[in-house]
Structure formats: C-alpha cells, structure tokens
N, C-alpha and C positions, 0 to 999 in steps of 0.2 A: 594424468594431467600433465602435458609438457609446458614447462616456461622456458623453455631454450628460447632465447633471443629477447626476451623482457628484459627492459631495462629502468622500468620506473610507470608511472600511472599516467596515462593520457586520458585526462576526462573528455575530449571533444573525441576519441576514437569509436568510430561506430561498432567496431569489433569487439571493443571492450564492454559496450552497452549490450551487445548482443549475447556474449559469453565472457563475463569477468571474472571468472574464477580462477584461470590460469594466472592471471595479473594479481589475484588477491592472494594467490599463495607465494607470489614472488615477493610482495611486499611484506608478508607474515614472516617469512624467512629471510629478506635482506634488509628491508627499512621498515620494521614496524611504525617508525613514526617518521612520515616520509615528508618532506620539504617540496613542492611542486615548484619546478625551476620557474623563475621569473613571476611569481605570484605571493602574495601573503598568505597562502595556505597551506595548513599542514593537514596530512591524512593518518588516522588511525586504523588499524586493520586487525589488531589481536582482541580476541574475546576479554579477556581479563582489562585491558585499556579502556575499552570500548564500554563494557558494564561499569568500570569506575566512572567513567564520564558521564553516562545516564545517571549516574547516581549521585552527581555532585554537580547540582546545577548552581552551586555559587561562584565554582570555579569555572565552568562550562556552562555559559549563560545562552540561553535562546534567542535572547535579543541580540539580533545580529548588527544592531547598531547603523541600519538602513531603512529607508524606505521600499518596503515591500508589499504587492499589491494585498495580499491575503495576511493582513497583520490580525490575526485570530490567536488564539490562547496558544498555540503552539510554539508561537514566537514572543512569548511573556514568560515571566521569570514569577515566583511569590513576590507580593499577595494578590496580583492581578490575576496572575495565573489560576491560583486556589480558588478565588471568586468565580471565575469562568469555567473552570473545570467542575466545580460543586452543580452548577447550573445545568451543565452538559450530562452529569452523571445521572440526575434525576430521569432523564431519558433513556438512558441505557442500563437500568438496574437489570438483575438477573430475572427477576418476575417479567418485569415488561418484555425482555428479550424471548422470553422462554414461550410468552403468548402468541408469539408470532410464527410458532413452528408450525400449525396449520395452514397459515397463509404460505408462507414459503414453500412447504410440501405442494401446494395448489397450482404456485407458480412453475415449479420446476416440472411437474406433470405435464401441463399445458405445453411447457416448450418443449421437453422430450419426445413430444407426440408429433412433433414437427422434424424430428431429426429421421432421416432414413437416405441410405447410400449416400452421394458425395454432399456434404455441408461443409460451411465456415462455421466453426464452432462459436469464434469469439462473438460474430453478432447475432447467431441463432439463439444462443445460450447463455454464454460467459458474461457477455454486456446485460442483455435484458432482463436477468433475473436478480441482481441487486440492487438495479437503477429501479425496477418496480416496487421493490421492496422499501426502497430508501424516498422513493418519491412518495408513497403512501404514509409511511412515518412522518415524514416531515408536513405534508399536506401540498405538494408541489403536483399540479395537473399532469395526468400520465399523457396528454397529448405532446408534452415534452420529451419522453421518455428517449424517442430515437437520437435527439441531438446532444441529450446529457453526457454522454461518454467524452464525445469530441470536446465539450465546452469545458466540462471538468479538469480533462488533461490540459486543454489550454491555460486553465486557472494553476495547475502546478508547474507549466513551463513559463509562465508569466511572473510567479514567484522566483522561479530560479533564475530567470534571465533578470532580474533585478539584481543580481549580483557580477552582472556584467558578462556572463556565459552568452554565446550563440550570435548570430547575426542580427543587425538591425531589422532586417526582412521578418526573420522568424519571432523575434522580439514583438515586432508591430502586430504580426498574425495572431501570437498568443494573448496579447492585450485584447485584441478586437473579439475573441472567443472568450476573455474573462469578462468583459463589458457586456455581451449576451446572455452569458450564464448570469452576471447580478440583475440585467433586466428581468429575467424570469422570476429571479427569488423578489426582487422588489414586487414585483407583480403580485405573488402568492402572500408577501407579508401585508400589502394592503389589503387583499382579500380577507385575510384571517384576522386582521385588526377591525374591519368591519363587521365582520361574521364569523366570530371563533368557535373554531371545532375541535375535536379531540385527536390532536396532532401536536408534533414537537414546534412548529413555527408557531401555533396559536399559545403554546405554553412560554415561549420566549416572548412573544410579545406581552404575555401577562408580566414576565420578568420585566418587562423594558418598564412597562407602567408602574412599576413596583420600584424602580430606579435601582434595581439589582445589575441591569446592564444597561448601556446608552445604545442610541439607534446604530452607529457603527458597529459596535461590537455585535448588536444584534445580526446584523447583514454578513459579517464575517463568521460567525458561530454558523448560520445557516449553510452558507458556501463550505465551510469546513465539513459540517457533518454531510452533506451531500458527497463531497468529493471522497471521505473517507469511509462514506457508508457503502460506496460502490466500486471506486476504482482498484483498491486493495483486492476486495472479494472477486471482481471481474478476473484479475490478473492471476490470482489464486486457483479460481476455476478453470482457466485457460492452461495453467502451468500444471496443474493436476491432471487433465485431460492428455495433453502432450506426454506426460510419464506413462499414463494409463494404456495410449496406445502404442506406445513402441516396450510395452511389457505387459504382453497376454496373459502370463503366468500371474503377474502381480494381480492382472484384472480378475482373473479366474477365483483367486485365492480370496479378493474382497468379495465378490459376489456370493462365494459358497460360504463366508462369514462376515456379514455387515458389520459386526461388532468390533472388527478392526480399521472400521474407516476412520474412527477418532483419532487413532495412532498414525493412519494415513496422513489425514489433514495436518497434525504435528510436524512430522516429518516433511512435509511437504513446504510448511513455514520454516523451517530451518534450511533445509538445503536450497530452496528457492523461494525466499521471503519476497514479495513485490516490489517492497521500498528498501533499495539498497543504499541510500545515502541518506544523513541527518547532518546537518550543521549545526556549529555551536561557534560561540566568540569566548574566548579566555579573558578573565575578569582579573588575572594575576598571571605571574611567571609561573609556570607549572613544568616539574621534572616528569617525565615518563619514557622509562627504559634508557636511561642515561642521557637522554637529550631534552633541554629546556626548550619549551614553547612560549615565545615572549607572552605579555599580557597584550589585550587589543587584537588577538589572532585570530584569523579564521581558522576553524577544525572542521574536518569532514570525517565522520565515523561512519565505518561500513558495515552494518549489522550481516550483510550477506557474506563477508570475509568473515567475521567473529563466529558465524554459525558453521564454519567449517575450521575451525580451529584446531589442529592436534592435540592442543594441550587442554582443551576442553571436552573432545569425545573421541571416543577409539572409533577408527575407521570412519571418519567425519565426511569422507567422497560417497561412502556407501549409503545405499536408502534401506533404511533398517525401520521398519513401523513399529517395531517393538521395543525399539530404546526408551530411556528417559528423556525426555526433552524439556524437562522445567524449566532450564536456563537458556532455551535459545531465544534469540533476541528479534524473531522476526515480527513481533508485534511492539518492539521496545522495552522498554523496562523503567523503573524509577517515575516521577510525577508526571511525566509525559508519555507514559505507555498508550498505546492506541485505545481510544475511549469506545471506539467500535469492534474491540477484539473479540469479545463475547457475541456479538452479532456476526460477524466474520465466521467464526467457529461454526457457529449454530448453521448458517447456510450454506456453509462447504459441506459440512456431515448431511445435510439433508440433500443436497444437490448431485452429490455423489452418492447417494445411496439411492435415490431416482433414477440417476443415469444406469447404474449399474444393473437395478433391477430392471429396467424396462429395454434392455439392449442385450443382444448376445455378443457381438463383437463391436470393438472400436480400435479402426486400425489408422494409419497415415495414410493419406491420399497420395499415391506413387506419381500421381500427373500435376501435382500443384505442392511445390515448398511451401513451408510456414515461412510466416515475415515476421520477425521479431522486433519489439519496440526499440527503436535506435535515434540517435539525434543527441540534442543539446539537454533533453529534459531533466527532470528532477528525479533521476536514478530509478524509474520504475524498470520491473524486469517481468515481461509478459510478451504477449503478440498482438500484433496489429489484425494479423490473419492467421487463422490455424486451419486450414482445410483438412478433414477427417472422412473416413467412409464408415458409415454405422449401419449397423446389422440390427433393426428392431426386434425385440422378443416376438 
C-alpha cells in the first residue's frame, strides 16, 4: 500500500472515496488525531481510539447540534435513543430475522437466474435483493423498488450535506430525493394506519398510538430502517462480488466448502465495510493520543481505517476468512451498533451461497470498468456499477 505523497485527509477528493485505504494508513501512522485544516473537524483513524469513542456516548455524542433531515435514533443520545432503539429491536429479534431465511433464498434464486454472460451486478442483484426484503418487512409496495436505492442514497447525502459539505446544487438534488422517499413512506404509513398488516410500519404505527413514538419519530424510523436495511447490504454484496471476481481460487474454495461463507462475510465487513464514516460531537475536552480535542468539536470516526489497524490484527491488509473478527467495527459497536447487522449478515450469507452454487465462474468484464461510489456522500464504500461476466451452472 503506497502512501507516498499523502499529506492529509481530503474529504472531498473522489480518489479518497474510491480507495481510502492508503490515506487511512497515513493517518494512523502520522496523524491519528487529525485536525482538518480550516474546519472545526477532527478525524480519528485508529481502532483503539474509535472503539473508545463508540463506547463513550457521554463524551462523543451522536447529537450533532444541528438540524439534520433524518433526525432518527442514530443522532440521539439516551434516554431518547434507548426508547427508540428498544422499539426497533422488537422488529429485528434473531427469531424474526431467521424466519426470513426462506424468503431471502427465494429472492436470491430468482435474481441469480437472470445472471448470464455480461451483466451489471449492482442493478441485477446487489440492489434488488435487500430492497425487496426490507420493503416487504416494512410494508412498502414493491412498485417503488427500482427507485428506492437512489432515494435512500439521496437521504444519506442530504443528511451529510446538512453539515455543509458539497455544492448547493448537489445538496438541492439530495434533498429532493429525500423528499420523494418521505412521500413514499408517508403513503405507506397512511395505508397501514387505515388497514394494519403484519409488518414493521404497522407495528410502529401501533407504537405511535400508544405514545411510545411521535409522528416525526415514526417517519424517521421508517426512513432509517429502509436505508439501513438495504444500503449497507447492497454495498456489501457488490464489494464481495468484486473480490470474488478477482480471486477465482477463493471462489472455488467457497464453492467447495460453503461453511466458509460466514467467515468470508465477516472478513468482507472488516476489510471493506460499506459505511466508512461516523460523526460525533464532543461534550467536553478529551485527550486522545496526546492531543486535546476541545468540547463542542465535530469528530469523524473512520471504522474502515480501524479495521485495518496493525495494532488490532496481524496482516490487516490480507483477506483471511479464518481470522477472528469479533472486534471489527464494520457494523459499529456500543449503543449505536447497526440495528440491521443480523439481517445484513443473513442476507449476505444466503446471497453468496446461492450465487456461488448457481454459477461456474464470476469474472470482471474486461470491456467495462467498474464505477465506484464517489462524491461528497456519507462515506459509503461500494459500486455504482459493477460489470461482470457470469457463467451459470
């Protein structure tokens, strides 16, 4: 990993979005507590420091002290966070998630049947699988499925843009996408308020009626669950397919022994976690690595950097599916650990099992390069387009 010529962390550099790992290593080695020039923003890049911050919500608050479009539980501290988290956890119990396995497999089988020859993996498989699953869980009509990925990404961008990043034009575009997403969710909420069904939105409407959540919290929780339920999984699936296409030996090994797929998914979440940035606000002066971060500072945490810290793992740049990955931060940790982590893990394990079982080879398309997610967004690591050549069984 070549870090020559790197002198800092440029949040707006498309190259950093596409391949952030050389910059991450430079930060860990030269500036583990990095002050962004000209901005009241600090960046933490080491595993120990980020893990500490994620477990110390009293010092590193999720309430950023600004108006953000999606003011859901991810931007709240206890006791509000605790109340909202308990509401969400009732939908994502291990028992409820495991009951989805048969449906996830059926969706994956249907989608993989359309993969043959040149294909664009993101739109053909990685996006529609988790969107279908989370829309059905929530109770959002599948007629909106094709637009959901863009609207969900716009919602993330709009929240990130509220911090002042990006041009006025891009912020306006993102906010328009967020508005369209909320229109769809408002329609679904009204539908299930009038005629409750066995789905998450109906359950949340019942919580609103009991006074557990208010209407604004209900809307934002629905948006959060929709985004968390598919954006992370879609990027994880695309990142995994990208690795498999470039490592036929690994693909063959997983085909021969599907029991290894669970380890593959965890190593994937460690080495290429879809969410690369988390924001916090300090509530007091705090010293980290000999540097004092003042109270009321914005702090950016880089879990993608933490997951490749030499002090946390042997050979952190290597992709080793047998390693003990219990401390990776691909899904966060502490009170804000990803509520949909168990669903993402299940979807990914089933998706890769079906994909490998139903294909002979998965290779990069030599005539069409992949297009990574770049721009001013919320730190997603994935692919807008991933052209592959697939040979079915």
